[in-house]
Structure formats: C-alpha cells, structure tokens
VEXDREN-2710 file (C-alpha; in Angstrom, 1 decimal):
% VEXDREN-2710
k/r/px/py/pz
1/MET/-23.3/-111.9/-46.1
2/ALA/-20.0/-111.3/-47.8
3/GLY/-19.6/-107.9/-46.1
4/PHE/-20.2/-109.5/-42.7
5/VAL/-17.6/-112.2/-43.5
6/SER/-15.1/-109.5/-44.5
7/LEU/-15.7/-107.7/-41.3
8/TRP/-15.5/-110.8/-39.4
9/CYS/-12.2/-111.5/-40.9
10/ARG/-11.0/-108.0/-40.1
11/ARG/-12.3/-108.1/-36.5
12/ASP/-8.9/-108.0/-34.8
13/GLU/-7.8/-104.9/-36.9
14/LEU/-11.0/-103.2/-36.2
15/LEU/-10.8/-103.8/-32.5
16/LYS/-7.3/-102.5/-32.5
17/ASP/-8.4/-99.3/-34.4
18/VAL/-11.2/-98.7/-31.9
19/TYR/-8.9/-99.4/-28.9
20/ASP/-6.3/-96.8/-30.5
21/ALA/-9.1/-94.3/-31.0
22/PHE/-10.3/-94.7/-27.4
23/ARG/-6.8/-94.5/-26.0
24/ASP/-6.1/-91.2/-28.1
25/ALA/-9.4/-89.7/-26.9
26/GLU/-8.6/-90.6/-23.3
27/GLN/-5.2/-89.0/-23.6
28/CYS/-6.5/-85.7/-25.2
29/ARG/-9.6/-85.5/-22.9
30/TYR/-7.7/-83.3/-20.2
31/LEU/-6.2/-81.0/-22.9
32/GLU/-9.5/-80.5/-24.5
33/PHE/-11.1/-79.8/-21.1
34/LEU/-8.5/-77.1/-20.3
35/ALA/-9.1/-75.6/-23.8
36/ALA/-12.8/-75.6/-23.3
37/VAL/-12.4/-73.9/-20.0
38/LYS/-10.1/-71.3/-21.4
39/ILE/-12.5/-70.5/-24.3
40/GLN/-15.5/-70.3/-21.9
41/SER/-13.5/-67.9/-19.5
42/CYS/-12.5/-65.7/-22.3
43/TYR/-16.0/-65.6/-23.8
44/ARG/-17.7/-64.9/-20.4
45/GLY/-15.1/-62.2/-19.5
46/TRP/-15.7/-60.5/-22.9
47/THR/-19.4/-60.6/-22.5
48/THR/-19.2/-59.3/-18.8
49/ARG/-17.0/-56.4/-19.8
50/ARG/-19.2/-55.6/-22.7
51/ARG/-22.3/-55.6/-20.5
52/ILE/-20.4/-53.4/-17.9
53/ALA/-19.2/-51.0/-20.6
54/ASN/-22.8/-50.8/-22.0
55/LEU/-24.1/-50.1/-18.5
56/HIS/-21.5/-47.3/-18.0
57/TYR/-22.2/-45.9/-21.3
58/HIS/-26.0/-45.7/-20.7
59/ALA/-25.3/-44.3/-17.1
60/THR/-23.1/-41.7/-18.7
61/VAL/-25.7/-40.7/-21.1
62/ILE/-28.3/-40.4/-18.4
63/GLN/-26.0/-38.4/-16.2
64/LYS/-25.1/-36.2/-19.2
65/TRP/-28.7/-35.4/-20.1
66/TYR/-29.6/-34.9/-16.3
67/ARG/-26.6/-32.5/-15.7
68/GLY/-27.4/-30.7/-18.9
69/HIS/-30.9/-30.1/-17.7
70/VAL/-29.7/-29.0/-14.2
71/GLY/-27.1/-26.7/-15.8
72/ARG/-29.5/-25.1/-18.0
73/ARG/-31.9/-24.6/-15.1
74/TYR/-29.2/-23.1/-13.1
75/TYR/-28.1/-20.8/-15.9
76/ARG/-31.7/-19.6/-16.4
77/ASN/-31.9/-18.8/-12.7
78/LEU/-28.6/-17.1/-12.9
79/VAL/-29.6/-15.0/-15.8
80/LYS/-32.8/-14.0/-13.9
81/ILE/-30.7/-13.0/-10.9
82/ARG/-28.2/-11.0/-13.0
83/LEU/-31.1/-9.3/-14.8
84/HIS/-32.8/-8.4/-11.5
85/GLU/-29.4/-7.0/-10.2
86/MET/-29.0/-5.0/-13.4
87/ARG/-32.5/-3.6/-13.0
88/MET/-32.0/-2.7/-9.4
89/ASN/-28.6/-1.0/-10.1
90/PHE/-30.3/0.9/-12.9
91/TYR/-33.1/1.9/-10.5
92/HIS/-30.6/3.0/-7.9
93/ASP/-28.6/5.1/-10.3
94/MET/-31.8/6.8/-11.5
95/ALA/-32.8/7.4/-7.9
96/THR/-29.4/8.9/-7.2
97/GLN/-29.7/11.2/-10.2
98/ILE/-33.2/12.3/-9.0
99/GLN/-31.9/12.9/-5.5
100/LYS/-29.0/14.8/-6.8
101/ILE/-31.0/17.1/-8.9
102/TRP/-33.6/17.7/-6.1
103/ARG/-31.0/18.4/-3.5
104/GLY/-29.1/20.8/-5.8
105/TYR/-32.3/22.6/-6.5
106/TYR/-33.3/22.8/-2.8
107/CYS/-29.8/24.0/-1.6
108/ARG/-29.6/26.6/-4.4
109/LYS/-33.1/27.9/-3.5
110/TYR/-33.4/27.7/0.2
111/VAL/-29.9/26.9/1.8
112/HIS/-27.6/28.7/-0.3
113/ASN/-29.3/31.8/-1.9
114/TYR/-27.1/32.8/-4.9
115/SER/-28.3/36.5/-5.0
116/ALA/-27.7/36.9/-1.2
117/TYR/-24.3/35.2/-1.4
118/LYS/-23.5/37.5/-4.4
119/ASN/-24.4/40.5/-2.4
120/TYR/-22.5/39.2/0.6
121/LEU/-19.4/38.8/-1.5
122/LYS/-19.7/42.2/-2.9
123/GLY/-20.1/43.7/0.6
124/ILE/-16.9/41.8/1.6
125/GLU/-15.0/43.1/-1.5
126/THR/-16.0/46.6/-0.8
127/THR/-15.0/46.3/2.9
128/ASN/-11.7/44.7/1.9
129/LYS/-11.0/47.6/-0.5
130/ILE/-11.7/50.2/2.2
131/VAL/-9.5/48.3/4.7
132/THR/-6.8/47.9/2.1
133/ASP/-6.8/51.6/1.4
134/ARG/-6.6/52.5/5.1
135/LEU/-3.8/50.1/5.6
136/SER/-1.9/51.4/2.7
137/PHE/-2.3/54.9/3.9
138/TYR/-1.1/53.8/7.4
139/GLN/1.9/52.0/6.0
140/LEU/2.9/55.2/4.1
141/GLN/2.6/57.2/7.3
142/LEU/4.5/54.6/9.2
143/ASN/7.3/54.5/6.5
144/HIS/7.5/58.3/6.5
145/LYS/7.7/58.4/10.3
146/LEU/10.4/55.6/10.4
147/ALA/12.4/57.5/7.7
148/MET/12.2/60.7/9.7
149/GLU/13.2/58.9/12.9
150/ARG/16.1/57.2/11.0
151/ARG/17.2/60.6/9.5
152/ARG/17.0/62.2/13.0
153/ARG/19.2/59.5/14.4
154/GLU/21.7/59.8/11.6
155/GLU/21.8/63.6/12.2
156/GLU/22.3/63.1/15.9
157/ILE/25.1/60.7/15.3
158/LEU/26.8/63.1/12.7
159/HIS/26.3/66.0/15.0
160/GLU/27.9/64.1/18.0
161/GLU/30.7/63.0/15.8
162/ALA/31.3/66.5/14.7
163/ARG/31.3/67.7/18.3
164/ARG/33.8/64.9/19.3
165/THR/36.1/65.8/16.4
166/HIS/35.7/69.6/16.6
167/TYR/39.4/69.9/17.1
168/LEU/40.0/68.9/13.5
169/LEU/38.5/72.2/12.3
170/SER/40.6/74.3/10.0
171/THR/42.1/77.6/11.2
172/VAL/43.4/80.6/9.5
173/VAL/47.0/79.5/10.1
174/LEU/46.6/75.6/9.8
175/PRO/44.2/73.7/7.5
176/GLY/42.4/70.8/9.0
177/VAL/42.2/67.2/7.9
178/TYR/39.0/67.6/6.0
179/ASN/40.3/70.7/4.2
180/SER/43.0/68.9/2.2
181/PRO/43.9/70.6/-1.1
182/LYS/44.0/67.2/-2.9
183/LYS/40.6/65.9/-1.7
184/PRO/38.7/68.6/0.2
185/GLN/35.4/67.6/2.1
186/VAL/33.5/70.8/2.3
187/GLU/30.4/69.2/3.9
188/ARG/32.3/67.8/6.8
189/GLU/34.1/71.1/7.2
190/GLU/30.8/73.1/7.2
191/ARG/29.4/70.7/9.8
192/LEU/32.4/71.2/12.0
193/ARG/32.0/74.9/11.8
194/LYS/28.3/74.9/12.8
195/SER/28.7/72.5/15.7
196/ARG/30.0/73.4/19.2
197/PRO/32.7/71.4/20.9
198/ARG/32.0/69.0/23.7
199/SER/32.4/70.3/27.3
200/ARG/34.9/68.8/29.6
201/ASP/32.5/68.3/32.5
202/HIS/32.3/64.6/31.9
203/LEU/36.0/64.2/32.6
204/VAL/37.6/63.8/36.0
205/PHE/41.1/65.3/36.6
206/LYS/43.9/64.0/38.8
207/GLU/46.0/66.3/40.9
208/GLY/48.4/66.7/38.1
209/GLY/45.8/67.9/35.8
210/GLU/45.5/64.7/33.5
211/PRO/41.9/63.8/32.7
212/ILE/40.6/60.3/33.6
213/HIS/37.8/58.8/31.6
214/LEU/35.1/57.3/33.8
215/PRO/34.3/53.7/33.0
216/PRO/30.9/53.0/31.2
217/LEU/27.9/52.2/33.4
218/VAL/27.4/48.8/31.5
219/PRO/30.8/47.1/30.8
220/LYS/31.2/45.8/27.2
221/VAL/31.7/42.0/27.0
222/GLN/35.1/41.4/25.5
223/GLY/35.6/38.5/23.1
224/PRO/33.6/36.8/20.2
225/PHE/30.2/36.9/22.1
226/ARG/26.9/37.8/20.8
227/SER/24.9/40.8/21.9
228/PRO/22.2/40.3/24.6
229/ASP/19.4/41.1/22.2
230/GLU/20.5/38.4/19.8
231/VAL/20.8/35.9/22.6
232/GLN/17.3/36.8/23.8
233/ARG/15.9/36.4/20.3
234/GLN/17.6/33.0/20.0
235/GLN/16.2/31.8/23.3
236/HIS/12.7/33.0/22.6
237/LYS/12.4/32.2/18.9
238/PRO/9.5/30.0/17.8
239/LEU/10.0/26.2/17.3
240/GLN/10.3/25.3/13.6
241/PRO/10.5/21.4/13.6
242/THR/11.1/19.4/10.5
243/LEU/8.5/17.6/8.5
244/ARG/9.4/14.3/10.0
245/VAL/9.3/15.5/13.5
246/SER/6.0/17.6/13.1
247/THR/4.2/14.6/11.4
248/ASP/2.3/12.2/13.7
249/PHE/3.5/8.6/13.8
250/TYR/0.0/7.3/13.2
251/CYS/-0.9/9.8/10.4
252/VAL/-1.4/7.1/7.8
253/GLU/-3.9/5.2/10.0
254/LYS/-5.7/8.5/10.9
255/ALA/-5.8/9.4/7.2
256/ARG/-7.3/6.1/6.3
257/VAL/-10.0/6.4/9.1
258/ALA/-10.8/9.9/7.9
259/ILE/-11.2/8.7/4.3
260/GLN/-13.4/5.7/5.4
261/ASN/-15.5/8.1/7.5
262/ALA/-15.9/10.5/4.6
263/GLU/-16.8/7.7/2.3
264/TRP/-19.3/6.4/4.7
265/VAL/-20.9/9.8/5.1
266/ALA/-21.0/10.4/1.3
267/ARG/-22.4/6.9/0.7
268/ILE/-26.2/7.0/-0.2
269/GLN/-26.9/3.2/0.4
270/ASP/-24.9/1.7/3.1
271/LYS/-25.4/-2.0/2.4
272/GLU/-25.1/-3.6/-1.1
273/PHE/-27.9/-5.5/-2.6
274/THR/-26.4/-9.0/-2.8
275/PRO/-29.2/-11.6/-1.9
276/PHE/-28.0/-14.2/-4.4
277/SER/-24.2/-13.6/-4.4
278/HIS/-23.3/-16.9/-2.8
279/ILE/-24.9/-20.0/-4.5
280/GLN/-23.4/-23.5/-3.7
281/GLN/-24.2/-26.6/-5.7
282/ARG/-23.4/-30.0/-4.4
283/TYR/-21.0/-32.1/-6.5
284/GLU/-22.5/-35.3/-8.0
285/PRO/-19.8/-37.9/-8.8
286/LEU/-19.9/-40.3/-11.8
287/LEU/-21.1/-43.8/-11.6
288/HIS/-17.7/-45.5/-12.1
289/THR/-16.2/-43.6/-9.2
290/LYS/-18.8/-45.1/-6.8
291/SER/-18.5/-48.7/-8.0
292/SER/-15.9/-51.2/-6.9
293/TYR/-14.1/-50.7/-10.2
294/GLN/-12.2/-47.6/-9.3
295/ARG/-8.6/-46.5/-8.7
296/PRO/-6.9/-47.3/-5.4
297/ALA/-6.4/-44.5/-2.8
298/TYR/-3.6/-42.1/-3.3
299/GLY/-0.4/-43.3/-1.8
300/THR/-1.5/-46.7/-0.8
301/LEU/0.0/-48.7/-3.7
302/HIS/3.1/-47.0/-5.1
303/PHE/4.5/-45.3/-2.0
304/ARG/7.0/-46.6/0.6
305/GLU/5.5/-48.3/3.7
306/THR/5.3/-45.8/6.6
307/SER/4.2/-48.2/9.3
308/SER/7.1/-49.1/11.6
309/SER/5.6/-52.5/12.5
310/ASN/5.7/-53.7/8.8
311/ILE/9.4/-52.7/8.3
312/LYS/11.7/-55.7/8.6
313/GLY/14.8/-55.3/10.7
314/ARG/15.5/-53.7/14.0
315/LYS/18.2/-51.2/13.0
316/ARG/17.3/-47.8/11.5
317/PHE/18.7/-46.8/8.1
318/ALA/22.1/-45.3/8.7
319/THR/23.3/-42.5/6.4
320/LEU/26.8/-42.5/4.9
321/VAL/27.4/-38.7/5.5
322/PRO/28.6/-37.9/9.1
323/SER/27.1/-35.1/11.0
324/ILE/28.7/-31.6/11.1
325/PRO/30.5/-30.9/14.4
326/LEU/29.8/-27.2/14.2
327/PHE/26.1/-27.9/14.8
328/ASP/26.9/-29.9/17.9
329/GLN/28.5/-26.9/19.5
330/PHE/25.5/-24.6/19.0
331/ASN/24.3/-22.7/22.1
332/LYS/27.3/-24.0/24.1
333/THR/29.5/-21.6/26.1
334/TYR/32.9/-23.3/25.5
END
C-alpha cells in the first residue's frame, strides 16, 4: 500500500518520463528504420554475391573437370593418329627400300647387262684407238704436205725475187750489192747466179723506146681498207651473242616447271596420307561470359560518340591549322 501511495504521489513525474520516452522513440523511429534498411541491404547483397560466387566456383570446377576429360580424350585420339601416321610412314619407307632394291636388281640383270655393257665399252675403246691412230697418221701426212707446199711457195717467191733482182749480180769488174766485203751474203749471191733474168716480153715500149708497165688486171684499193677476204669473213662469221642475249627471258619459269616435272616423275606416291590433318574443335565459353554479369561491348562505354544525331551543335569542329595552298593547285594547268 505504501508503494502504491508513493507511486501515486509520483504520478506526474512518471507520466512525464513516459511521455519523454515516447517522444524520443518517435523522433528516432525514422533513423532506426533507415539504419535497419541499410543493414538488411548490406547483408542481402553480401549473401547474394556469396551465393553467385559459389555458383561460379562450382560451375568453373565442373567445366574444368569436363574440359580436362575432353582434352585427355582429344590427346589420346591425337596420339593414336600420330602413331598411325608414324607406322604408315615407316611402312612407306620400307616399301620404298624394297622397291629400290628390286628395281636395281631387275635393271642390272635384264635392262642394263653389266658384262655386255663392259664388252661394248671395250669395243668402243678399241675403235677409238684405231680411229685416233689413223687420224694421227693423217695429221702427220697433212702437216708434211702443208710444210712442203709452204716451202715450195717460199722457194718460188725467192726464185722470182732473184730473177727480178738479177741485175744486182756481181761481175768480174764490179761487185754486187750482196757481195759486200764488210757483210757478204753468199747464199743470195749464189741464188742470183743460178737464176735466169726475167724476159722483157711483159713490157710495152713507146716509139722512143721507153718501156711502159701495163696496169694490173685487178686494181689495188688505195687507203686504209681491209682485204676482200677479211671483209667476207667478217660478213659471214657465226653469231656469238652474249650470255644475257642468248638466255631466254622466261628461263627461270621454264626451269621451275622442269624441276617440278622431274620431281613429279621421280615421286613414288603422288598424294600424301593426311586423313586427320585438319581437326577443328568448337570453342566453349565460360559461364560468367554468358550471364548478364559481363563486360560491356568494346567501344560502347569509353569511346567518343560516332552517331551524328547525338552530337549537340550544328557546326562541325573547325581546326586551327589552315590548309596548305599547294595542295589546292594540284592537277591544275595554271
């Protein structure tokens, strides 16, 4: 009872305290609501991001194991293909060796007989020796004949010269030119004694008795001219072009074609064994590149706007550097 009386006495103070508490609570209600919303948004965002990151992690692990399985399967198939190619190349090499040995044996035994070819070469060597001996003997005879002809011509020239200069012969009273006491030429002197002087029938005399030499049948060309034989040889000499003139303009292309044809003829297998040389595998993108949480397209966010309708202003951007007047006069006739 005493407690109730004390409370009743303090009723105004208690009512005031309750009213102040309700007033303070009403004043802080909106701030507390905003704080609660902030805490809830942070917590919900954290949980959502954690859940998405967990999903990405699990998807990445699944893709990793699947791609590892696919890669190992592809590698096993590739190893099988390479092993098959190695075996086929080895079989081809062995077949080539067998073909080479058999063809060599067949050619040596049936196509190119070594003993017959040896006898043939021996016969050619004997024939060549006989022909060489005959040609050597004929060359000696021809050289001897040419030497005799040259000696005869020299003798004729000396004899004609001696007949023409027979008046230089020494006499009993007066010695000749070739009988000089300081430098005598006995051989020329003896040749002059043995030869007879030329007759004077080829000379024509005038009325006074002076001889006139008749002109030659073929007049000699005066001046720095070449002989007709040399001109004839110069006109009919064979053509000797340079290497650049004699070489064909398309010699490189022709040589390449000839090399390709020779290679194609010598090749045993025309087509290569490449059944699995081109294997294409489709690319599988990651999960986060397919979802909405991905990067923006290249050039749509950080580049300048290129659409003319979104550009504000009607005038174009004017540069501060004037144009070069020399370019304005290009292709003009003034």
